[in-house]
N, C-alpha and C positions, 0 to 999 in steps of 0.2 A: 504493499500500499505507498502511496505515495505523500507525502507531505499535505500538500492539498485537501486530499481526499481524508487524512484523517481529522484532519481540522474542520472538512464538513460531518464527519461522523461526532466530533466534538459539538457540532455547533447544534446538530441537529438532538444527541441528547438532552440537549440544553431546553431548545423550544418543545422537545415532547415533555419535561420536567415546568414548564411556564406556559403551555399555552394547549397544553392535551388535545381535546376533540376537536381545537379549531386550529390543527395544526393539520394540515392538505399536505399527505405523501402521495406522488404520481406515482403512475408505474412499472418506468423505470428504475422508483427509490433514487434515484437523484436529482432530485428536481423536489425542493420544498414551499410551499406557501403558505399564509397565516391568514385564514378565513379571507376574509371581503378585502383586507386589508391593503391590498397590491404587492406588499413588500414577500420577495422571494428572492432563494438563492437554491444552484443546481451546481454540480461538478461533474467533470466529465476525465476522459483519462488526462489531457491535458490541463487542464485551467477548473478555476473557480468563479463562479458567474453570479456578482449581486444585483437585485435591481429594486427597484419600484415601478410597478404598470409596465410602459414599455420602455422608461430610461432603465439600462443597465449598464455594467462594465465587467470587463474579463479581465479577469486576472490571470496572467501565467507566471508560477514560482520560477520557470527560468529567466524572467524579466524582469518580472512586477516583484513590489514588494508585499508579501502575503500579508504584512499587518495592514498594510493601507484597506484589504477586504475586510480584513476583521474590525476594523475600524469603520469603515462607512459600513457593515450589515449590523452591527452592532448602534449607532446613531440613527438608522433609521427607524429602532425597536426604543429606541429612549430620548428622540429630540424629537422637538415640535418641527410640522414640514407646512411649507406655505405654497399653494400652488396657484399658478396664475394662469387662467383658462382666455385666451382671443379668440373674438368670433368675427366671424363676416357675417352681418343680419342675426341670424340666428344658425347661422352655423359655426361648429367649431373648430378651426381650425390650426391651431397651434396652444401646447401645453407646455409651462417651465415649472421645476419641479426643484425647488430649495429645501436643504433644513436649516431649520434655525437655530447655528449653535448659540448665541447668547444675542441680547437684547438690538446689537449694531454689528452681528456676524453672522451672513447668511451663507453656505454653503452649497455654488450651484451643482445639483447632478445631473441634470440635464434638462433640453428643450426637444418635442418633438411637434411634429406639422404633416400636413397632407400638403402635398401639392396641388391638387384639384381641389380647388373654393374658389367661388366667389368675389375678387378683387376688388372689384367695381363697387361693391357696400361701406359703407361704416365700418369703422375697425371700435368694438366694445369689448371691454377687459375686465373681468371679473374673479377676482383675490378671494382662496376660502386657504382656512386653516386647519390642518390636521392633527388632537392632540397624541401626544409621544402614549405607543400600546403598551411600556412597561415602566418605573422607576429604576433608572441607574444602581441604585442601593437592592436592589432586590434580587438583580443577577449580577453584582460586581464580585461577587469572588468568581463565580463562572468566569466571567472575561477574563477575569486577569488569570486566572490556569489556561487557558486558551492561547491567551497570548504568551505567556510564557515557555507554555508548549513550541507553539509558532518560534521563539527566539531560540530554545535549545536545538531548533531541530535545522538552522541555515546553518 
């Protein structure tokens, strides 16, 4: 088992303990999502992928720091999110997702959009906030254990 696969297994156990029946495991066993939250993680032979809705990032342990994947995933669980949707008329054509790290600090997770939209219509913007799923203090010990495991295997 490769390092990123072992980390995925440890994250999977943590999620089972904290989310129980809300945790969805797909047929291949290498893809997990948490209820209707949009937060997901998957693992294959080459990489670990962390996502929120359509926005996602691939972490290949050969080229990327796996600590960033761990931080990204746990930030998705423990931080508020700001989602800004852009509309042309009533058609949603773009969505920007950000993590709220502090009152004045945001981390842009990504922007998704469609190419075909009624560009001639007036643009409207709608912002909504999603609360954190779990308090960091509830999983802090497990998170530190996973991070230490990742550091030891470098």
